[in-house]
N, C-alpha and C positions, 0 to 999 in steps of 0.2 A: 504494500500500500504506500510506503514511503517513496518507492521508486515512481509510482504513478503520480504522486503529488508533485514530483519534480518534472513531470512530463507536460509539455505545453501542447496547445492545439496544433502548432506547426510540427511538433515532433510526431504527433499521431498521424498527421497527413503524410509524412514520409514513411512511417511504419506501415500504414494501411493505404497503399497506393495501387490503384487498379493496373497501372503500367507494369507493376511487379506483382502480379496476382498470386503466384505460387508462394512467394515470400510472405505476402499478406495473409494467405491461408494459414501458414505456419504460425504467424503471430496470433491470429484469431483462435487457433487451437489452444495456445497457451492461455489466452484471456478466458476462453471458455472453461478451462480447467480451474482457474481461479474463481470464476463466478459461480460455478456449479461443482463444488468439491465432492469427490466420491467418498462420502462418509461410510459407505458399505464396507470399505476395507477394514473397518474396525469391528465388524460384527462377530468375528471369531475370538476377539480379545476377552480375556477373563482377568479380574472379575467384571461383571456387567457395568459397574460404576465407572470403570476406566473407559469402557466403550462410550458411555454417555458423555463423560467429561471431554474426551477427545473430539467427539462428534460436535458437541456444543461449541467448543473452541474453534473448530474449523468453520462452522457456520458463521460465527461472529467475525472471523477474519475475512470470510467471503463478503459479508455485508459491508465491512469497512472498505474492502477493495472496490466493491460496486460503487459506493458513494464517491470515492476518490476518482474512479474511472470516469464516472459521469461528469463530475465537476471539472476535470482536467480536459474535457473535450473528446475523450475516447469514444463515447457512445455516438456522438454525431459523426465521428470519422468512420465508424462502422456503417452507419446509415448511408453516408455518401458512397462508400465502397459498394454497398448493396445496390444502391440506385444505379451506379455505373454498370454493374454486372447485369442488371435488368435491361439496360439499354443496349447491351452488346448484341452482336449478330448471333443468329440462332446456331450457327456452326460452332460457336465457342461455348454454348450452354453446357455441353457434356463436360468440357474441361472445368467449367465454373461450378458444377453441381456440388462438389464437396465444400467449396468455399461458401456457396449460398446457404447450405444447410447449417454450417457453423455460424455464419452471420445471423441467421434466423434464431438460433439458440441464444446468442448474445443479446440480440434486440429484444426478444421476448423476456429475457431475464431483467433487462433494464426498464422495460415499459411496465411490467407488472410487479406487484408486491408479492410477498410470500403467500397471502391468502387468495391470490389469483385475480385480484382487482387492480385496476389501473393505479399505478403508484403516483406519488406527488411529482417525482422527477419525470415520469412519463407524461403526465398532464402538462407540465411546464414545456416539455419538448414539443408536444403537439401545438402548443400556442406560439412557440418561438421559432421552431425550425422552419426555415424558408422553403424547403423542398418537400413539404408534406405531400402534395399532390403527386410529385415524382416518385416518392416512396410508395404510395398506394399503387401507382402504375407498375412499378417494378414487382411488387407483391403479386399482382395479378398475372403479369407476364411470366414470372417464374413458375407459378402454379399451373398455368395452361400449357407449359412446356411438356406436361405429362402426356400430351398426345403422342410424344416420341419417347418411348421407354428408355432409350439410351441417354437422354438428357434430363429426364424427369427426376425431381427430388423425391425423397421417401414419403410414405404416408404420414409419418410423424411430422415431417416438415410441412406438409399440406395442412395438417391440423393447426400448426403454429401460424401459417399464413391466414387461415380462416379466423383464428382468434385475433390476430392483428388487424385484419380488414374490418371485422365487426367492431373492434375497439375504436378504430379510426372513424367509422361511420356513426357510431353512437355517441362518442365523446368529442369529436372534432366539430368545427363550425359547420353550419348547415350546407355551405357550399361544397363541402367534401362529398356528400352523398350525391349531389347533382353532378359533380365532376366525375364521380365513379360511374354513373349510369351512361355518361357520354364519352367514355374512354374510346379512343380511336380504334378502328378495326373490329367493332363489336366485341371488344375484349371483356366487358362486364357480362354480356350475354353468354359468351363462351365459357367464362369462368363459372358462372352459377349453374348453367345447364350441365356442363361436364362434371361438376362436383356433385350435383344431385343424382347423377347416374354413375358415380365413381365405382370402378371395379377393383381398384388397387394397382400398385406398381410392382408388387412382389409376387411370391408364389401363392398357391391356393391353400396355404397352411391356415390353421384356425386363427392365428394372430393376424394374418393379412386380411382375412375375411372380416374379422371384428373391427380392424382399423378402418377398412373401407366403409363399413356400416356407420362407424362413428363420424366419418367425413360427410357422408350423405345426410346423417341426422343433424350434424352441426350446421350444414348448409341450409337445410330446411328451417331450423330454428332461427338462423340469422335473417333469412328472407321474411319470416313471419314477424320478427321483432322490430324491423325497421320499416315504417309506413311507406316512405318514398320508394324503397326497394321493392316492397310488396306490390305497390301500384304499378311498377314498371315491369313486373315479371310476366304478366299474362301473355303479351305477344311473343316474348322470348320462348316461353314454354310451349305455346301452340306451335311455333315454328319447329321446335325440337321434337315434338310429338310426331310430326310428319316423317321424321327420319329415324325414329327409335327402332332398334332391333326388336321384333315381336317376341323373341325368345330370351331377351336379356334378363339376367338376375338383378335383384336390387333396385327395382323401380318403385318401391312403395313410397319413398320420400318424394319422388318426382310427382306421383299422382296425388299424394297428400296435399302438396302445395297447390296443385291445379284445382283440386276439389274445394279447398278453402277459398280460392279466388272466385270460383263459380258461385259459391254460396254467399259471398260477401260483397262482390263488386256491384256497382250501380248498373242495372241492366240496360238502361237507356244510353248511358254514356259509353258503355262497352259492348253495345249490340253487334257492331261489326266484328269484334274479336270473338264474341260468343258464337256468332254464326260460323266464323272460320274454325273455331274449336269443334263445333258440331260436325262440320264437314270432315275435319281431320280425324275425329273419333270414328265416324262411319267408314271412311276410307281405310283406316287401320283395321277395323273389324272385318271389312269385306276382303281385305288382302291377307288376313290371318291364315296361315297355312293349315289346311285340313288334313287330319290323319289319313294315311292310306296303308296299304299292306307293307310298304317299305319302312314307314316311320311309326307305325302303331306301337312298337315295342320301346320307343324312345321316350323317356320321361322329360318332356320339355317344360320349361318354366311357364307358368300361366299368369305371371304378375302383370304383364302388359294387357293381356286379355281381360283380366278381372278389373284392372284400373280403368280401362276404356268402358267397360259395362257400368261401373260406378259413375263415371262421368256422364254417360248416356242418361242414366236415371236422374242425376242431379240437374242436367240441362232441361229435362222435362219438368221436374218439380219446381225449380225456381221460376219457371215461366207459367205458373198456375196450370200445370199438367197440360201444357200446350206443346206442340212439336215444331214451333216456329223456328227454333235454332237448328232443326234437323232437316229442313226442307231440301236443301241441296244434297246433304249427305245421304238421305234415304234414297234419293234418285240414283246416286252412285252405287249403293248396295244392290238395287234392283238390276242395274245394268251389269254389274260385275258378276252377279249370280245368275243372270239371265232368267229371271222369274217374273211372272205377271204380278202387278200390284193388286193387293187384296181390295184396296179402296175402290177399284173400278169394277169389282165383281159383286160385292155383297153389302148390305146394310141391314140393321135389325129393326123390325117393325115393333109397334107398341105391344103386340101380343106375344113377343118373344121369338117369332119366327124370322128367318133370314130371307131376304129377297134382293134382287139386283137393284142397284142405284148408282147413278153417275153424276147427278147434278147438285146434290145438297151438301157436299163436303168442301171445306176450304183447304188451302194448301197445308196448313198446320195439322188439321185432322188427318189428311191423307198421309202425311209423314209419320204420324203415330201408328196408323193402322198398317201401313205397308211395312 
């Protein structure tokens, strides 16, 4: 800690320099070990009191180091290095992966207190750091690099990114959320939709499946907790639904957010999007592969099928049991399945019998019947 107190902002800029990234990673690994001491090394020590004393002493030294590190400008130097890495060309992301993960651990440790809440120093940094928006942009860029498994960071790093993005949107100025939704290249849309359907970057081990589920759930909770983000999500998710793999696992959180949106948005203001959602749901249902002799023995995931059926019911119920949001979609189903519409063949008379009728049904009623 004494050495850190003697370090100036200029010293940190030379120690953490993107032009010398490999050396900077080495420095950050040392910083990370000071900020997050491995107290588990004492677990085998006896007596137990010795273990507790040494662990407590190490945590106190880590807290002192953290305070000096932030005060001397080290924290902001790591933030600037992270921002530069996020701006770099995609071809260098694989090389930068280890450094990005290390930087994320340090940044998380400095932004949050021991109880997981935003620390006083973290709040001061949000208010005073001139490159807050650039930092948010780099967080998103590094997370969506997961499209390429060779350059993607770990699931733990993605969870740290989610925690930092949510903290920035909830605790930063109102302009931060607006700037997030308008990130260039549809970055915010890609970020949220890909993490809502996250499959993980590792193996299919239990830990990887659990961490992927945590990422999807954390993304769902973040969208639901931030009103402007929730309001922006409907067109993004409708667009994503059109291309979703019908057999994908882990779509519960994606459909959960869509259902919340359908049940809470203003129907008049969002009529266009709800019609588009109704069409997307019907198209997805019509294209859902049907079992045959070759695939009957395969146990496919039915998450997307069940999610679409729940959306179908919700679209009918929110519209007072009308099928107005399904008019275009029901026509697509009829064409895809090459079947005759029921609405053109039968209607029920007052005495309970069925008879042909073609004139008295409006488009919404026909959509429901067909």
